N, C-alpha and C positions, 0 to 999 in steps of 0.2 A: 511582591511579598516573597521573602526567602523561606523555603521549606527544605531543610536538609533531609534528603531521602536516602543517603548513603547506607545507613544501617537498617533501613526498613525494607529492602528488597534484595533478593539473591539472584534474580534472573530478570532479563528484559526481553519482551516480545515486540518485535518491530513489524510494522507493515513495510512494504517496499516502495511501490510506485507513488511518486509525489512526496514521499517522506525521506527516504534515503537517497533517492535519485530524482532528477527533475523530468521523469519520464511522462508524467501526465501532460505536460506542455507539448512534448513531442508527439504523443498519441493524438492530442487535439489538433495539432498542425497536420498530422497525417490524415486525420478524418476529413479536414477541410479540403486538402489536396485531392484525396480519393474521390470525394463528392464532385469536385470540379471536373476531374478527368472523366468520370462516368456520367456527368451532366445530370446529377440527381438533385432534387429540390430539398436538400437537408440544410436547415438553418446552421449558420456558422457556430452558434452557441449550443447546439444540440448536445454535444459531448459533455457539457457541464452537468447534464441531467444524470449521467451514468458514471461519473468519476468514482472510482473505487469499486465498481460492480464487477462481477465475475464474467468470463467470456459468454456464458449462457445467458445471463441477464442482458448483456450488451446486444446479443443477437436478437433477443426478444424485443428490446427497445426499438431497434431499427426496422423491425418487421413492418410497422405501419407506414414507413416511408417508401416501401417497395411493393409494387404489384407483382413483380416477378421475383420469386425466392432466389433464383440463380443470380440475379443482379445484386441482391443483398449479399450473397456469399462472395461475389466478386469485390464488392465494396469493402467488406471486412478483411478479405484476403489482401487486397491492395493496401489497406491501412496498415496491416501487420508487416507487409513487405517493405513499405516505406519506413516504418519504425526500425526494422532490422537493418535497412540500408544506412539510415542516419546513425544508428548505434555503432555500426562498423566504421563509419566515417568520423567518429569521435564527437558527435553532436550532443551526446548525453553526458551529464555532469553529476557528480555527487552534490547533495545539498550542503548548505553552509554548516560547518562544524561537525559533520558526520564522522569523518575519519578520526578527528581528535577525540570525539566521544567514544568511539569504538575502541580506540587505543587505551583510553582511561578505564573502560569497563574490563578490558582484557587484563590490564595491570592489576585491577582490584579483584580479579578472578570471579567476575559475575558471568553467569551463563547468558548467552545471547542466541535468540532464534528469530526466524522470520515466519510470519503467518500472513500469506499473501493470496489474493484472488487471481493472481497471474499464473501462467503455466510453468511447469518445471523447466522446460527448455529456455524460456525467456529469463527466468530467475537465474539459472546457471550462467547464461550469457552475460548478464549484468554483473553478477558477482565476480566472474572471471575477468571481465573487462577492467574492473577497478581493483583487482587483486585483493578483494576483501572477504573471500570465501572462508578463510581460516579464522575469521573473527566470530563465526557462527557455529554453534554446536550442531544444528540441523535446521531445516526449513520445512514448513507445511505449505502446500500449494493447492491450486485448483484441481490438479490431477488427483491429489490425495482425497480432497473433499468429494469429488465425483465418484472415485472408486469405493469409498466408504459409505456412499449415499448420504452424505451429510448435507446440511443446508449452508449455502454461501452467506457471507455477510449481507445484511445486518443480523442474521441469526448468529447465536453465540457459538455454534458448533466448532468452528475452527479454533477458537480460543479454549474451549473446554477440552478439545483434543490436545492442545498444547500443554495445558495444565496437567493432564493425565500423563503425557510423555515425559514431562519434566519431573513428575512425582513430587510436586510441591503444593503448598497451600496458596490460595488466591492472594492472601495478604503478603506473600513473599515475592510476588511478581508485580511488574509494572509494564504497561503497554504504551507504545507510541503510535499514534495514528494521525493522518492528515485530513480525513474525511468524516462527515457525520455518520456515514454508513459504518465505518470502522469503530468510531467512538460508541455508537449504539451497540454494536456486537460485543465489544469489550465490557461495557456496562452490564449487559444482560448476562455475561459470564461471571459477573461479580468481581471484575478486575478494575484496578485504578488505571485510568487512561490519561496520558498527557497528549493533548492535541497540538500539533504544529500545522496549522492550515496552509494549504498550497493554492490551488486554483480558486477555491471558494472560501470566503471568510467564515469564521465560526458563527453559527446561528444562535438564537436564544436557546434553542433546545440543546445544541452542542455545549453551550456554556453551563447548562444545568447538569449535563451528564459527565462532562470531562472533569478530571481531578485538578488539572492545570491546563492553561493554554499559553503557549510560548510562541515567539516568532521563529526561533531556530534552535538548534542544539547547543550553540555557544551560549545563548541566553539561559537555557535550562541548566547547563553545566555550571555556569557562573553563579546562579542564584539558588539552585536547588540540589546540587550534587557536589 
């Protein structure tokens, strides 16, 4: 179904991991390798339970797999280390249609921001790696959420903060997310959310909450913008 949204929004809020870049697959792979190296009994698909979660929620999730807290810290540290290594090696890629969509939004003078559960350091590394930092007016990250004592996704806090900073009405904005956690957060904030699923397909609940569900940005741009 074609729904032209061009005149109905002034700004776009993007998630980052799994949406703009294929980082969730890299984190998943890093989780598996770190577990193997440390000989920990973590199921290969465990990461799918925390896709889109904040670093704090990730640490809480893995708590039950480790009797020793220091070993859990080593596991998380090694996961992040592997991710950074593979990022530097060029194993991370932009998702399909991302650059073309960002270029089109910039041409149309739409404001673009990122609202991510990842850290400031990682977000900056990714944006600089792909030379796309100039497409975004600003970003809100896990560090900001923690400092302001806000709740991470699926709470709406990060999106409510984005709306406040943009100084716009909710109906002037559109959100793009790849996870149910993100879709729920956007919906709770009163925002329209387009879901582009990554590691996990859209659930019945996601389909109820999302404004649209697309396979990639090329599909969205062709049919809805």
